[in-house]
N, C-alpha and C positions, 0 to 999 in steps of 0.2 A: 412424717417421712423424714429420715435423716438427711442432712445436707449432702448434695452430690458433689463430687470433685469437679473442678473446672476442666473444661474440655482441653485436650492436649493441643489442639490447633488454635487455642485462644491467643489473640495477639497482645493482650494486655497482661499486667503482672499478676502474681499470685495473691494480690490483695483480695481478689474475689474468691469466694469459697464454692460457689456453684456456677454451673454453666448457664448460658442464656437459654431462656425458654425457646423451643424450636421455632415457634411463630415469630418471636422477636428477632431471632437470628436471621430468619428469612427477610423480615421487614428491614433489618439493619443492613443487610448485605447489599453491596453494589457490584459484585462480581458479574452479575448478569448483563450489565452494560459497560462497566469500565474495563472489561477485557479488551475493549476497543483500543485501550491505551497500552497494551502489553509491550509492543515493540518500543514505544517511547519510554516506558518504564525501564526496560532493559538498557536502552541507550543512556538514559540519565543515571542509572545505577552503575554502568560501566565507567562513566565520567567520575562519579563519586568515588568508586574504588580506586581509580587512578590518582585522584586527588589525595585520598587517604595515604597511598603509598608515597606520593610526591612530597607530602608534608611530614612523613615519618611516623604517622599515627599507626600504620601497619607496615610490614616489610614489603619491599618490592616484589618478592616471590609471592607473598599473600595477595598482593594487588593483581599480579598476573593470573593467579589461579581463580580469583573472583571474576576477572574479565572473561576468562575461558569458560568458566561455569555458566556465566550469563549468556555467552555465545551458544553453549549447548542448549540452554532453555529456548533461545531464539529458534534454533533449528527444530527442536521438538515441537514448538508452536506451529511453525510453518508446515511441518509434516503431519500435523494433526494429533500429535501424541501428548501435547500439554493442553489440557482442557479442564481447568479447575472448576469445582462446584461451589455451592453456597457455603460449604464449611470453610472455604478460604476467606470469606467475607469480602475481600477486595483484591484487585490485581496486584497490589503492592505486597501484601502478605503472601499471596499465592506464589509470587516469584521468589520471595525470601525463603518460604518453606521448601520449595523445590530445590533452591540453591543449597540449602542445608542438607537435603537428602543426597545431593551430589557430592558436596565437599565436607560434610560433617560440621563440626563446631566452627570451622573457618567461615562457613556461610553466615553464621550469626554475627560476624564482625561487620558485615556490609552496612548494617544500620547504624553504625557508630557515627555520631555527630550529625544525625539526620532524623527528621520526623516525617511521618506520613503527611503532615501539613505542607511542608515545603516540597515534599516529593510529588504530591498530587498536583500542586501548582506548577511544578516544572514539567511534568508529563503533559498536562493540559496545554501549556504554552507550546511545547514541541509539536503536539498534534495539530493545534490550530495554525501554527506557523506553516506547516506543510500544506494543510488544506487551503489556506488562504492563497498560497502560491498557485495551487491547482485551480482555484476559483478565478483568480486573476487571469490565468491563461484561457479559461473558458470564456470570460468576458471578452477577451481579445478575439476569440473565434466567433462569438456572437456579433461583435462589431464588424468583423471581416465579412460575415454573411450579409449584414446590412449594407456594407460598403459595395459589395458586388451587385446587389440588387439596385442600389442607387445609381451605379454606373450605367446600368441598362435602361434607366427610366428618367434620365435628366429632362427630356422633352415630353414625357408622358404627363398629361395634366390630370389632376384629381380635385374634386371640390374640397376646399378648406372650410372648416367649421368653427364657429364659436357658439356656445350654448346648444351644441348639436344641431344648429341651424346653418344652412348654406351661407357662407360669408364671402370668401373670395377664392377664385381658382388658384391653385399652386402647382408647382412641380412635384410629382410623386417622389422624386429623389430628395427634394427638400423635406418632405414629410418623413421619409425614412431616415434622413440624416439627423432629424431631431432626436430620434432614439439612439443614434450613434453618439450624440453629444451626452445624453443621459448616461449611457454606458461608459463613456469616457470619464465622467465624474465618479462612477462606481469604481472603475479601474484605479483612479487616483486615490480615492478614499481607502481602498484596500491597502494600497501602499503606505498611506499615512498611518492607518491602524496597525499595520504590521510592525512598525517601529516601536509601538507601545506594547505589542504582544511579545516582542523579542527582547525581553528583560528577564534575567534569571532570579528566581526566589530561592534557588538551592543554597542551603547553608543558613537560611533564616531560622531553622529549627522549628520547634513547636510554635514559638512566638517571640523568643528573646535571644536568639542566637545560640551559641554553644561555648562550652569551656575549652573545647579542643582547638588546637592551633590550625584551623582549616584555612584554605585559600579559595575564597569564593570566586575570585577573578579567574583562577586557573580552570575551574569547572565551567565557568561561563565561556571561556575561550574554547575549551574542548567541545562544547555544545553549540558553538557559533552564535551565542547570544551577544548582543551589542553592549550589554552592561549588566549590572546587578541592582537589585532593590537596595536603596540606601537606608531603609528602615525595616527591621525584621517583622514588626507588627503589621505593617502595610504589606510586606511581601507575601505573607501567608493568608491574608484576608482580602486582598485586592481582587476584584472581579470586574473592574472597569474595562479591562481589555476585552472580556467576554461580552459585556454590554455594548461596547463600541462595535464589535464584530456583528452582533445581532442587529444593531441599528443599521449598519452597512448592508447586511444581508436583507433587511426589511426594505431598504431603498432599492436594492437590485430587484427584489420581488415586486415591488410597487411598479417599477418601470416595465418589467415583463408583463405584469397584469394589465397595465394601460394598453400596451401593444396587443395583448390577447383580446381585450375588449373590442378593439378596433377590428381585428381580424374576424372576430365573431360577427360583428355588424356587417363588415364587408362581404362575408360569405353568405349572408342571409339573402333570400329572394328579393327582399325590399331594396337592398343596395345592389347586390350582384356585381360587386367590384372585383371579386376574386373567385377563383375556383380552387377548392382544396383537392389535391391529388389523393389517389386511393391509399398511398403509402402513409399518409398522415391524417386519415379520417376514418371514422367507423360508421356502420349502418345501424338502423333500428331493428329491434327484434320483432316488430310487428308491422312497421310501415316500410315497405321495400323501396320506396322512392327516395328515402332520406339519406343524406350524408352529413354526419354530425362532426362539429369542430371540437373533438374531445381534447386535443392537445392544448389549445388556448383556454378551454374551459377548466381543465385540471390545473393549469398554471394559475389561473385566476382564483380557483378555489384554494390551492395550496398557499397562496400569499397570506391569507388570514392565519394559517398555521404558524408561519414564521413570525408574523406580527405578535401572535400569542406568546411565543417563546421570549421575545423581547420584553413584553409586559410582565411575564412571569419572573424574569430575571431581575427586573427593576423592583418588583414587589418583594422578591426573595431578599434583596440586599438592603432594602430601605430601613429595616429596624435592627440590623445585626450589630451588637457591640463587638469591639475588638477583643480577641483576634479571630481565630478560627472557630466556627460553629458547624455542627453536623448538617445544618441547613444547606451548606455549600455543596454537599453531595448532590443536591438537586440541579446543579449547574450543567452537569455533563450530558444528561439525556436531551436537554434543550439544545445544547451546542451540537451534539452528534446529529440530531434530527434536522436542525437548521442547515447544517453543512450538506447533508444528503439531499434535502429538499431543494436547496439552491442549485446544487450541482446537477441534479436531475432535471430541473426546470430549464436551466441554461442549455443543457444538452438538447432537450426536446425542442425548445424554441429555435435553436440554431439549425437543427435538422429541418424544421418546418420552413424556415426561410430559405435554406439551401435547396430543398428538393420537394417541398410539400405544398407550395402555394404558387399560383399563376395569376397575374393581374390581367383582367379582361379590358384591354386597352380601348377597344371599340366602345364598350359600355361606359368607360371613364370619359371618353371624348363626348359621348352623348350627354353625360351628366353635367359637364361643365358648360354645355350649350343650352341647357333647358331651364335656366333659373335667372335670378337677378343679381348674381354674385359679382357682376361687373358694374353695379350701380355706383360704387365708390369712384370708379374710373370716370364716370360721367361727371361727377362733382370735380374730380381732379382736372378733367378736360376744361371745364368752365373756368376753374381757377387759373389755368394757364392763359385763358383769354381775358383775364383781368377781372373776373367776377369774384368778389370776396367768397372765401370757401364756405362760410356758414350760410351765406345766401344761396350759394350753389347747392349745398347740402339740402336745404329746405326745398329748393326747386326740384331736385332729383326725387325727393319723396313724392312730390306732386306727379312727376313723370311716371314713377312706379305705380301710383294709384290709378293714373290714367290707363296705363297698360293693363293692369289687372281688370279694370272695368271693361276693356275691349278684348280681353283674353289674348293679349299679345305679349311678346317679350320685347326688350329694348331694341334688339336687332331688327325687329319687324316694323318699327316705326319708319314712315317715309321721311325724307328730308324736310318736306313741307311741315309735317307734324312736329319734327324737332324744332324747326325755326319758329313755328307758332308758339312753342313752349318758351323759346328764348332765341333772339336773333344771333347770338354768338355761335350757335351750332352751325357747322359747315359739313361738307361731304366727308371730311376726314374723321368724323365721329364714328363711322362704322369700323374703321381700322382701329381706333382707340379702344373700342369695346370688344373687339375680337378676343376670345379667351387666350389665345397664344400671345397676343400683344399685351394683354392685361398682365400676364405672368412675366413676360420678358421685360416689361417696363419697370418692374420692382427691383431695380438694380442697386439699391442701397446695401451697404455692407451687412451681410447676414440675411439678406432678403431672398425671395424665391426666384428672382431673375435668373435666367439660364446661365449667364456669365458668372453670377455669384455662386450658384450651385456647383458649377464646374470647379471653381476655385475652392469651395468647401470640400469637395471630393478630393482634390489634390492635397489639401491640408490634412485630410483624414489619412491619405496614403502615407504621409510622413509620420503621423502619429502612430500608425500601426507598426512602424519600424522601431518605435521606442521599446526599451526593455521594460 
């Protein structure tokens, strides 16, 4: 078979005599997913056109026409008329091809002093920059939902656990505010990563810069970047910013998953700490009595998906020589999916907290009164009476063993029984081990004491006002 002419839509030079095999063209194309970047590609291209005119590489009139042509493509895309197929290979060539259809040969000037390598890096950063701002706002909404729940439950008691064993009673608000603090770190991390995302690679070219007298700082300013990459090789091959985002996204998901696990446990009949409202739960297809915690279960499940994207990106980058390699095309689907997953899970969990969950306060009150989670307070009580803490600790172990043998709780012991165990016990032991007093007494900074929890909530109120 004689050689076939290269396809007219081919983005590379006439060095090639034949077109790509159709299956390879399909395999090679990224238009199916990087169309997500189309508006960012248009924005970056407009800044590039303005810079070309600003530096005299093209005339001001040519720059204006290019910007207007790109505006036309933006409107066509929004109206559903610009929908390139696999023959376009990627979003960058799709835009350039359409621009050339609109403006003729002038459209071909847009790619002067630019490579798809620095172009895709710019587009991805513009996309991620916007998405991170949206995610940051969603984290604030999630924190606000936690905050409002905590305000309502400062004096609601809940068993605190270590090793999933009853440990000490705590304020439910204190428990909820622990997740507020986790989310605060997530909010702060997003801001820190944003600074490294917001650096422009535009003008780095394929890998070595360009011979044209471009002004990289001008395009960076037009696109609201904080600065430019100082090394062109690094600029086109860096994906640290994507890995940092995926790491931050993984931490957000990990925190959501921990809360999800607790909600799932709390909603079980064995715990019965919460009731899930119908708006945020589903039923069984065969067991009519069931109410399933699908929202937290899905969040817990989707967490592994985001973790996987982080691992995939690390593996993708670990062996790449400088500078750009086609492997880097694989970064976008991971980023796009992680963004959508995190945003969806934050929204769902915020709704669950706002309107889908109700704490069963009477059941919680029963729970903190039916165990030995006040045992540490007995040891603390003895320590205040001058008994060395370790001696007191060992004695309380004996007390608990005695109670278990008699099928009693600490509160059920008579004063005579207490004083038989140690003469330091007095009538005030009953107040000291009452669950509400046990919680109130832990008034150290950051503790579960009601005074400390109210202060933590007030501090949270101030944080929520931060930009």
